[in-house]
N, C-alpha and C positions, 0 to 999 in steps of 0.2 A: 632643333626640333625637326624630326622627319615625319612626313605624312604618308599614310598607306596609299599605294598606287591603286587606282580603280580602273577596271576595264570599261571601255565604251561598249555600246551595243554592237557596233561593228566588230570590235575585237572579240567579243563573246561569240558572235555568229561564226567568225573565222575559226575559233577554237572548236565549236560544235561541228563545223564542216569537216574538220580534219578526221573525224570518225568515218568519213565517207570519201576516200581519196579520189574516187572517180566523179565526184559531184562537180557540176558545171559552174556553180556560183549563182545561178538564176534564183534559187530559193532565197539565199541571203539578200540578194538585191530586192526581191519582192518584199521581204519583211522590212527592209530599210525604207522602201517606198511607203509602206503602211505607217511606219513610225513617223515619217515626214508629214503624212496626212494628220496624224494625231497631234503633232506639234502645232500645225496650223489651226486645228480645232481648239487646242488649249489656248492659243492666243486670242481667238474670237471669244471664247468663254470668259477669259480673264478681263476683257474690256467691258463685258456686261452692258449695262445701259449707256455707258459712255461711248461705246463703239457702235452698238447695234449692227455689227458687221458691215457698216457703211465704208465705202472706199475700196473694198476687196473686189477682185475681178468676178467673183461668183455671187455678189451681193444682190444683184437685181433679179431676184427669183420670186415666184409666186408660191404661196402656201395653199394648202387645201386639206383634203382628207385622204390619208394613205390607204393602202389595200387592207390594212387591219381595221379600218373604220375609225381611226383615231385622227383628231385634228392635229395637223403638223404645226410645229413652231417654226419660225423663220430659221433658227439655227439647226433644226432637223434637216432642212433642205440644203442649207449651206454645208453642213457636215457631210451630207451624202455626196455633194459635188466635190468636196475635197478628196474623199476616198476615191471616187471614180477618176477624177482628172489627174491625180498624182500616182495612180497605179496602172492606168490603161496604156501608157506610152512605152513602158520599159521592155516590152516583148516577152514578159514572163507569164502573162495570163491568157487563158483561152476564153474566159468570161467571168462575170461577177453576178452576185445576187445580193439584194439589200432588203431590209425590212421596209424601206421607204419606196421601193419600186415594185410595181405589179408583176413584171416579167423579168427574166434574166437580162442582164446588161451585156450588149455585144461590144467587143473590142472594135473600134473603128477600122475600116478597111485600109486606112492610111498607115496603120500601125502593124508591127509584127505581132503574131499571136504565139503564145507559149503553151506550157504543159500543166499549168495550175489553174485552180478555181479559187476565187476569193468570195466568201460570204461574210456579211457584217451587219451589225446594228450601229449606224453611224453616231447616234447620240442616245444612249440608254439613260432613262430617268429624266427625260427632257421636261416633264411636268414640274420638275424642281428648279428649272432655270430661273423663274421669276422670283423665287424666294432664296436664291443664292445657296442652295444645297448641292452637294457633290453630284456630278454627273460623269458619264464616261462613254467610251466606245468599246465594242466587242467585235472580235473578228476570228475567222477560222480559215485555214488553208487546206484545200483538198487537191488531189491529183485528178486532172481531167481524164475521162475515159480515153483509152488508146485510140478509139475510132475518131474522136475529136482531134487528138494530137496528129494523127496520120493524115486526116483529110483537111484540117483547118476550117471545117464548117462552123456555122453559127452554133452556139450552145443552145440547148433546150432544157426545159425544167427537169426532165428525167436525169440529165447529167449530174445534177446537184443532189439527187436523192440517195446519198450514201450515209450509212450509219456512222455514229461518232467515232467508232474504232478506226475508221479510215482517215481521220484527220492527221495531217502532217505537222500542223502547228496550230496553236490557238493562243489568244491573248486578249487583254483589255488594257485600255488607257484610262486612267483615273484623273479627272480634273478637279482637284481639291486644293487644300492649302499648298501642296506641292503637286506637280504633275508627275505621275508614275506610269510606267509601262510594265505590265506583268506578262510574262511570256513562257510558253512551253514549246519545245521542238521535239518532244518525246523523250527527253532526258532530264526529268525533274522540272522544277519551276523556278524562274529567276525574276527578280524585281529590279527595275531600273528607275532612277530618279532623274528628271530633266534638270540639268545644270543650266540656269538661265544666262549665265555669263558665257558659257561655251556653246550653248545651243545643242548640247549632246546629252543623250540618255546614258547615264553612268550606272554601272552595276553596283547596287547598294544592298541587295538581298539575294545572295548567290544560291541559297538552297532553302526555299520556303517550304515549310511542313505544317500541315494541319494537325493540331493535337487530336488524339483519338477520343478524348473525353471532353466534356464541356458543361457549363452551367448557364449557357445563353441560348436562346432560340429566337428566331425572327419569323413572324407571321402576321398577316393582316387580320386582326381580330374582328374587324367589322363584318367579315364573311363567316363568322362562327356558325350561323344557322344553316349555312350551305355545306359545311364540311361533312365528309364521310366519317363513319364511326371510328376507324383507326386513328385519324388525325385528332378527333375530339378526345379520344382516350389519352393520346400522348400529351396533348396540351393540358388536359385536366390534371394529369399526374405531375407535370412540371409546376403547375400553379399550386398544387397541394403542398409543395415545399418539403421541408425536412420532416414534417409530421405525416406526409403521404407515403406512397409506395416507393418513391425514388429516394427518400431519406436525405434530400438536400434541397436547398433553395435555388431557384433559377431566376434569371433576369430575362425579360422580353424586350426585343428591339424591333423597330420597323422604320426604315428610311425611305422606302418606295423608290429606291435606286438599286437595282440588283448588283451593279458594279461595286457600289459602296458596301453592300451587304457581303459580297464575295470577298472583298478586300479585308474587311474586319475579321471574317472567318479565317482567312489565310494568316492573318497576323496573330490571332489569339484563340482561335477555335470558335465553335458555335454550330448551329444548324439552321438552315434557311428552308422555309416551306412555302411554296405557292402550289398547293396540291390541286388535283382534279376535284371539282365540287359540283353542286347541283344548281348553281346560280344561273347558268345558261346551259341547258342540256345539249344544245347544238355544238358547244365547244368543249372538247375534252381537257381543256386547261387554258391557262391565261398566257403563258410564255411561249415563245417561238422555239421550235426544236432546233432548226438549223442555225439561227442567228444568236440564240441565247443559251438554251439548255445544253447543246452539244459542246460549244467552246468552253463554257464554264465547267461543265462536267469533266472535260478532258483536263483542264487545269487542276480541278480538285483531285481527280484520280492520280495525276502525276505528283501531287503534293502529299499523297498518303491519305487523302480523304475519300469520300464516296459520293456518287451522284446517282439518283434513282428516280423513277416515276412513283415510287412507293411500292410498286409491284414487280419491277424488273430494273436491271441496270440501265441507266440512261443511254450509255454509249452503244448498247446493242439494239436499240429501237430502229427499225427499218422505216425511214421516212416515206410518206406517201404523197406529199405535196410540198411545194416550195415554202408556203407560209403556214405550215402545220403548227398547231398549238398543242401543248402538252403540260401535264402536271410535273412539277419539279421539286425534289428534296435533295439538298446537298449539304456537305459540311463534315463535321467530326464523324469518323467512321462508325464508332460504337452507337451513336445516336441514330444515324441513318439506318443502320442494320436493325435497331430496335423498332423503328417505324415500319420497316419492311416486314419484320416478324409480326407486328400487329395487323398488317394487311393480310398475312397468310392465315392467321388464326380465325377460326369460325366465330362469327359475331352472333350473340343472342339478340333477339328482338328486344327493343326498348320496353315493350309492354309485357314481356314474359313474367317479370316479377318487379313491379314498380317499387316495392319497398327497398329492394337492393339495387335499383338502377343507378347508373353513374350520375353524379351531380357535377355541375360546372358553374364557375363564376360567371360565364358568359351565356348560360342556357336561358332560353325564354321561360 
């Protein structure tokens, strides 16, 4: 009996690098450093309450409230430390930015500085840790501005404010029944499964594609009363099922872990919505543009899906701040484009004609 040979992540990156004969190899080395951080986080997650990340060199850390105003879990802080400590020393980075840090992270003066920027959410969905639901890490690689590369100066917030179209790579690690790394380097999307015997990420899903159509959608229905009309319309039509205007039944999902939601959509299609709403008028959305929306958007677009604010393509948005929030819709292309079309169409006032107003199972 013969077994099919699988590529390791290292071999995959070498194959991708061959498209650029003049490449130095720094980019590949950086991605492998990120993968190492993800392996370390996977191990901490796997031990759960048994380990409480005790005994690790980064374990003695204090938690608090991060820049987003969210209470940090112990593993949030530990995961952030894994990312910084395992990528700062290689000489590939000019600087980093993280959801868990108020300001850009400077590469220590004792280390060589490189030409890339790394942005990341070290532990997405951390509110699920205590109930043993899938969590993950999200990351994105950008090229540092030439002025930073030439001078070697400390990075500032403005250096990271690049639209998603400028991403060189994006990916996420999924810490579930198996640990997976999903990655795009701008040439499609590949999925790697961590072999616990070898300690290697092995290529198991070489060409991930998001189906154009779907019968699944994911949204936090508890926010219904805050949704804008186009989102209400879309959800109402899905809930109406085969007797409604869509002519088919839909299933609704919500995991409260965007990495898990994205992975399900990559595997079988679907649409995810965390749109702009009126719950907090001071925030134009819930998710972070640089750490979540852009990297997931890049992955979806590379897999044939679509990512949007509802009003414009996500990857074209010009960032204005390091921790900028934004509304996000992504997944099966035809569904996302439908939602965008609903945002473009003029909306009649709810009170124009109450007899023919839209009805909703969630409406007050």
